[in-house]
N, C-alpha and C positions, 0 to 999 in steps of 0.2 A: 358870722364873725369866725375865725378861724379857729379850730376845736384846740387844745393842749395836748398834746401827745404825751402817755407816762408809760413810764417801764417799772414794773413792780416784780416784787422775788415770786417767784413758784413754790418756796417752803410754806411749812406748815407755819412757823413765827411769825409770815405773814398774813394770814389770811382775815386775821382780824381785824388791820385796817384794809383789805379789800372790801369785807363784810361792812363796813362803814361806807367806803365810797360806794361801792355798787345801791347800797340803800339810800345816799343822798342828790339831792339835785344836780350838786358838782358831776356826776358818772355824766349827765347830760353834754357838759363843756370839755371834756377831754376823749382819746382815743387810748384804748387801754392795753399795754401789751405784756407779759410776763416772763420772766425771762430766769436762769439762774446767776447768782448774785455778779459774777466777775463779766458777765455780757450784760445784764443790766446796766453795768458801772462804762461796760465800752460806750453804749448807745449815747449817753447822755456824755462820755470825752467828746466821743464824734458827731456831737450834734446831730444824731437819728431823732431824736428824741428831745422834748423839752424840761424833763425833771425825769428822777423817776429816785428809789430807794438803791443809794450805793453804798457796797462796806468804804467805811472810812479810808484806807489806805487810797484810793483814787481820786479824793478831791487834791491830793498831789500832783495829780494830772490834768488837771483842771483851768486854766488861768483865770476864769472867772467861776463862783457860784455864788451860790444863797441857800440857804438853810432854812429850809419852808415848815413851819412848826413846830409845837412843843413835843415828836414826837418822836421814838427810834427804837430800834430794835435792841433793847439793850438786854443788861441784867446785873445784878452789883451780889456779886461772889458766880457760884456754879451753875452755868446757862442749860446744863445736859443736851446741848447742837452741838459742839464746838471741842472736838479732843485732841487728843495723837494719842494716837493705840500704839503700844508698844510689845514688842516679844521680851522686854529687859530693861531693868528698873531703866530712867530718864537717865541718870547716873552715869551710868556704863551704855547708851547708844552711840553709835559711831557714825549713823546717818541715819537723816531723816528727808521722807517723802512731800512732795507738799501734793496739795491739794487742786486742780486744776480748775476746778468750781470757786477757787476762793482768793482773795487776794490780802483783805484786811486778818483772816485768821491766818494765813500762811506767815506775817508778819507778824502777829502776836506770838504766836510759835519762837518763831527765831527771837524775838525781843526776851524771852519768858527765857530762853536757852543759854543767852547770852549772860542777862543781866540778872535771872532768880536762881536758873538751877547753875552756870558758868561754867556751860557749855560748849567748844569749839570741837562741831559734826558738817559734815560733811552736808551740802544740800543737794538734792536730787530732783527732777520733776516725772522721770517716769524709772523704770525698773525696783528690782529689791531695795530694799532697806531695814536697819533694823527699827523704825520709827514710822510712823506718818499720820500727814493733818488729814481728819475728815471731818465735816461740818453738814448739817443741815439733816432732812430728814431721812438722806443712806445711813446715819449713825444712830436712828429710834431701834429700840432692841440688841445693841450689838455690844454693850459696855462689860458683857462676857465671853465675848468672841477672845477676847488677846489676855497674855498674863497681867498686864499696865493698861493705864487708862489715866488716862488727863486731862480735868476740866480745863480748860485756857480761862476761864471766868473765874475760878474758882482761884487761878495762881498769880492771876495779875491782880485781883483783890487781897493775896496774901502779899504779891510784891511792893502793892502802892496804895494800899487802903483804899481803893476807890475803886468806883463802879465803872460797868461798862460798855459801850457804845459802839454795839457791831457795825452798824449803818443806818444812815437819816437820808430823812428826803430833801434832795437838792435840786436848784435848777443851777441849769448855764447861762441864764439870762436874767432880767429882772421881769419878774412878771407882775402881771394887777394886782393891786394889795385885796381887793375884793373877790377876787379869784380863790388868795392862798389861805384870805381867812374862808373862805366857806371849807375850799378843802380841808381844813387845821379841825372844824366843828365835825366832816363826817370823820377824818381819824378818830378825833375825842372819843364819838359815839360808836366804833369801832372796836375800841379798846375798853371802852365800857361792860361790854358785856364778851368776851373774848370765848369763853365754855359755850357760846351759842355756833361755834363753825365744828367741834367735835365731830359730831353725830356724820357717820358715813365715811371718817376717815379709818384707813386699815388701820386693824389691832396688832402690834407687836410685842411681844415678849418682855417684863421686864421694863417697861416704858407706863408712864401715868397722861394722858394729855393734859386733864386737867389741870395737873402741877407743874405740869412744864409754861404752860398758859398761864396760869394765875399765880404761880409763885416762882419759876424759875425766871421766867423772862420779866422783863421792868421797861415796858413802853415811853414812860415818861424823860423828854430829853432834858434831865435838869443840869445845873449848874456844875454841879458834880460830875455829870458827864462833861460836858461839856471840857471841862479841866482833865478831864481821862481823855476827853480827842487829843486835846493841845501836845498833853504827855506822850501819848502813843506818838502820834505824827513826828516828833522830837527823837522819838526813841528809832523809829521805823525807818528815819533819813539818813541816819549811823548805821544803817545796817552794807 
């Protein structure tokens, strides 16, 4: 039987999932690759892989998609790895540089600027700017590096009252139910003991892996997170 090709994300927030997958028999049924979020999404969009954990903004690029399983990369408030770093208060910035590795977080920053902070700023993808979006492991230990730091999970919660799902497991075609159920069980096992992935990870100042993996991140794709996805996509389309 042809293996199912799967793209996962190379960030720490996905390690519990990878732990579950690699310790499961489902590993024998897949070809697994690891990429940064926007590249992972592009592989699913271009049908280079059958499924992946993709930023929710990328759902709009897929003519057909199926959300696989009951798990996601999410948070209920501050996530501690999705930020706007700024030289000045957010209410005073005139320009924002986006993160080339991101889709969803760039959109989330723009949505919050428009609807929460009521700011109309210049959006750039390179060069100097008053503030910039940065996500994932590259943010670890950097909260003290800029005068102003804004956790986008926290401000989404303030604006909407909802948790957030940054990325979900998605296939671009219908996959066998037996496989999706086995894959979901593997994910469940991985996120049931997320702190097991910490050993050997790089140490950063002012960053606590255990708190990040067990408190900041919320891996369960709840009804409220599904509602947040709908709310986000509606706002994203208006940008």
